[in-house]
Each structure stands twice: as structure tokens, then as C-alpha cells.
N, C-alpha and C positions, 0 to 999 in steps of 0.2 A: 886679241883680235880674232884669232882662229876660233876660240870658243864661242865668241859672239856670232860668227858666221854659222856655226853648228846650230845655235839656238834659232837663228833666222830660218834655217832649213827645216827644223822641227816645227816651227810655227807655220811655215808654208805647207807642210804635210797635213797639219790639222785643218787649214783652210781648204785644201783639196778635198779632204774627207767631208767637210760640211757642205761644200758645193756639190759633191757627188750625191749626198743624201737628199739635198733640196731638189736636184734635178730628177732623182728617182721618184720623189713624192709628187712632183708636178705631172709626171706621166700618168699617174693613177687618179687624177682629179676627176670628180663627177661634174657633168656639164648639163645645165638646165636652161633652156630658152623659154621664157614666158611670152606667149603671143596674146596681147590684151586688145580686145575689141573696144574701140573708142568711137563706134558709129553712133549716129544720132539717137537711136533708141536706148542707148545706155544711160541717157539722162532721165529716163522715165523712172518712176518709183515702182517698187515691187507691188504686184497686185494684191498680195496678202499681208503686206507690211509697208505702210506709207511713210515710215520714219526716215528711210534713206533711199537715194537713187541707186540704181544698179551700179553705176560707175563708182559712187562713193563707197558702196559696200565692197566692190571688187578691190578698190585701193586699200581699204581697211584690212581686208583679208590678206592681201599680198604683203602689206607692211608687217602684220602680226606674224605671219608664217616665215617670210624670208629673213626676218630678223633673227631666227633661230637656226638657220641652216649652218652646217659645219663651216669653219673658217676657210677650209681648203676647197670648197665648192666654187665652181665657176658659174656665174649667173649672167644671163642676157635678157633684156626686156625690149621686146619688139612691139610697137604700137601701130595700128592702122586707123586712118580716118580722123585722128585727133585734130581739132581746129587749130591748135597752137603748136603742133608738133612739126618742127622743121626737118628733123632727122628721125626716120622710123626707128632706128636703134637709139632709143632714149637712154639706154644703158647697154653699151656694147658688151658682148660676151667676154667675161674675164673675171679675175678675182673680185671678191666682195669688198667694196669700199662703202661701208654702211651709210654714211651721210649722203654720198652721191646717189646711192641706190634708192634711198627713201625720197630724195628730191625728184628722182626720175619717175617714181611711182605716182607722186602727187601731181605731176605735170599735165597729163592729157585732159583736154576738154572735149566731150563728145560732139561729133559732127560727121556727116557723110555716110557712105555705104559700108558694105561688108565684103571686101575682096579677100576672103579667107584663103582661097587656093593659092593666090600669089604669095601670101605671107607665110603659109606653111612651107612652100618651096624655099623662100628666102631664109627662114629660120633653120630648116633642115640642111641647106647647103652650108650655112655657117658652122653647124655642128659637124658636118662631114669634113670640112676644112680643119676644124680643131681636132677631130679624131685622127686625121693623118699626122698632125703635128705630135700627137701623143702616141703614135705607132699602134693605134687600135686599143690602147689601154683605156681604162676608165669607163664611165657610163654616160649615155647621151639620151636626152629626152626633150620633147616639146610638151609644154603645158598650155593648152588653149582655153581661154576664158572668153566666152561669147554668148550673146543673147539672141542671135538670129542666124538664118540660113545664109549661105554664101551667095553673093551676087555673081560670082564666077564659078558656079556649080560644076561646069564642065572641067575646069582646071582642077578643082578640088577632087573630083573623081579620078582624074588622071594622075595627080601628084601623090595623093595619100597612099595608094598601094606601093608606089616607088619608094616612098620614105620608109614604110614598114619593111619592105624587102631589104633595105639597107640596114636593118636592125636599129633604126632610130625609134624609140618608144614615143607614142603619142597618147596623151591623156587629155580628155576634153571635159569641160564643165559647161553645161547648158544653164544659163542664168535666167530663171523665171520664164521659161519657154512654154507655150501652150501644148506643144508636142515635142517628142524627142527629136534632137538634131539629126540630120542625115548622116552625120559621122558616127552616131551611136553604135551602129553595128559594124563599123569598119575599123575602129581604132582599138588600142590596147585596153583602154578603160574609158567609161563615160559615166558622169555623175550629174544628177539634177541638183540645182540650188534654187529653191523657190522662195527663200528669204535670206537675210544677211547671215544668220547663224549657220544655215546649211552651206553657205558659200565659204565661210571660214573653215568649217569642218571638211568640206570637199578638198580645198587647197591643202589643208593639214594632212589629210589621209594620203593624198597623192605624193606629196613631197616626203612623207615619212616612209614610204615604201622603198626598200633597198633594191638596187639592181640585181638581177640574177647573177650569182657568182658560181662559175663552173668548178671552183675549188672547194665548195662547201662540203664538209665531211658528212658522209652517210655510211651506214653500216653495210657490210657485204651482203647481208640478207636482204636489205632494202634494194640494193642494186640488182641482185638476181631476180627479185620479184618484179622490178620494173622492166627488165630486159627479156624476161621469159617469153612473153607473147610475140617477140620480134622474129620475123623470118630472116634468113641470111641476107636477102635483098634489102629489107628494111634496115637491118643493122649496118650494111655497107653504106646506105644512103645517109644514115644518122652519123656515122663516122666521118663521112665526107663533109657534112654540114658543120660538124664540130671542129674539124681541122682546117676548114677553108675560111680565111679572114673575110670579114664583110667588105663589100665594095664601097669605096669612097668617091666614086664617080658622082659628080653633081647631078641633082635631080633635073631632068630635062635634057641631060647629055647622054650620048651613046658612048659605049666603051671605046670606040674607035675615033672619037672626037677629042680634040684638045680642049680641056676646060679653060674658061677665062682665067687670066693670071691672078685676078683678085680673089678667085676661089680655087686656087691651085690645089686640086684634090687627087690628081693622078688617075691612071687607069689600072684595071686589074693586073695587066702585065707589068705596070710600073709601080706596084705597091711597094712602099718603103719597107725595108726589113726592120724587124723589131730590134731594139738595141741589143747588142751582144751581151750576154751574161758572162761574168767571170766564172771560171770553172769551179772556184771554191766560194760558194755563196755569192753575195753581192758586194763583197769587200773590194775596193779598188787597189788590188795588190800591185799593179804595175807602177803607178806614180809613187807609192810608198816605198817599193823596192828601189826605184831609181834614187829617191832621196836618201835612203839608207846607204846605198853604195857610195854616193857622193860624200856623205858624212864619214864613212869608213876611211876613204882616201884622205880626207882633210885631217882626221885624227892621226892617221899613219904618218902623214907628212910632218905633223907636229912633233912626233917622236923622232 
């Protein structure tokens, strides 16, 4: 009986280790919110290729590319103006459930206007809430697929700089537009897609890009070449930027306001601390040590 209890304790220790590993992996998940324009003009066909509507091409591109994202990536699909869309979050931000994701992509039917500013704020705030849950680990980006200028241009000009300031990446694809979108010079990247092939290529290129990794190895010569032109003032400013965590205050909220409970993102003064690291690597020594001590006393009692 005592030996059986010892085995139970050992099995429990393994389960603790697995849970610890899964929790650590979840903190580093990449997060992508796709904002899909389902306004009335998206049912038009490409001016240079009459084989597909812009909406059908956008759906095909998203299906093809999102089917290849890493399994640990969190995806959200946010749709505006779809005639048959009852919930703007046709696929809430979370782990990839491929059948549900594919069904969500196929759902929208084009109708209505282009309230892009409103939906960039909505998508960004969801990413900020997720970043707080992940203690600022992982990467966070908005991918906007649209074929028209925003009907709420004032909100778009107000919210876009706030999103970028909070270090949420914004990539925009302009679908068969006569001129570049107003966001072209404001966001991290802008690509034109004047036919279905270019649309697939644009989505693929954006999602293939890896987030900047501050731990990327570089040679000491490269480092000194990069920092040589910096003045002491510039160096101090750079250090401050690198060591200050990004703000998770919701877009449209001030730091001294309490965000809505549904978007609990905190203020800079209330930033959650990053999970404490164990002093020897990431191994969960404390629970294992506790189990080992219990096993020791059980075996000693047996003697």
C-alpha cells in the first residue's frame, strides 16, 4: 500500500511538470486579429480580373494562409458590415480550431459601410487584454483587409497612433483600390492587392513575418556598429524604451481611468508583474522538492 502511494506521488509530480510546461508555452503564444472588411463594395469583382469578387478572393486567401499557421498561434476574426453577421467576432481570439475557423471565414456576406476606426479600436483592445493575460509575452498584431476608406476617418486618425504607441503591430492590405489607403503611411506595413493572386501573396508575406525578438543573437561587432552613433542622451532614452513594458491601457482610455471590466487591461501603475522565474532555469523545483520530501518520509516510515 505504501509503495502504491509513492507511485501516486511520482505520477502527480509528472503531471505538475506537464502543467507547468503547458502554462509556460501559453504565455509565449503569438496573437493575430484579422479585421475583414465586409462592406458592400467587397462584392464587386476585381477591375483587372473578373473571375472572383473581392470578398471571395479575401476568403480564399485567408483560408489558404491561416490553415498553415503554427498550432500554438491565437487567431481572431473580426468582421464589420456583414449582412449575415450577428456577432462581429465571428471567430473570437483564441487557439486555432480549424473547422470552426474555416466556417467563420466563409460566413460574411458584403453589405453596408466601412467603420474601420471603430473596429481597429475593438481589435486592438482585445489584443491588449490578451497581452495582459500573457504578462506582455508573445507577439500581437492586427491584419486589416479592406477595399475602401474609413467612413469614420476621424476615429481612424485618432486610434491608429494609439494602437502603434502600445506596440501593437498593424498590417494593412488595400484590395483593388484606385489609390493608396489613408493608412498606407501610418501603419507598420501596407500592401496593394489588385488581383486574387496578389491578395494571397500579401496575406502570406504578412503572416510569414516573425515578430521582433529582442533576444536574437548578434555579434559584438554588429552591436558596437549599431550603437556607435548614439549620444549618451539617445542611449539613455533607448534603454528606457527597452526596459519599460508596453502600456495595456485600452485604446480610448486614459491611464487614470478604470477600463471596463470586459476589457480589464489595467493601468501602467497596475501593470501585472511577469511570472517569477525559478532561480535555476525554468524547472519547477518547489513542487518536485515537496513531493520528494513526502516520498522520503513515507519510505522512512515503512522501514
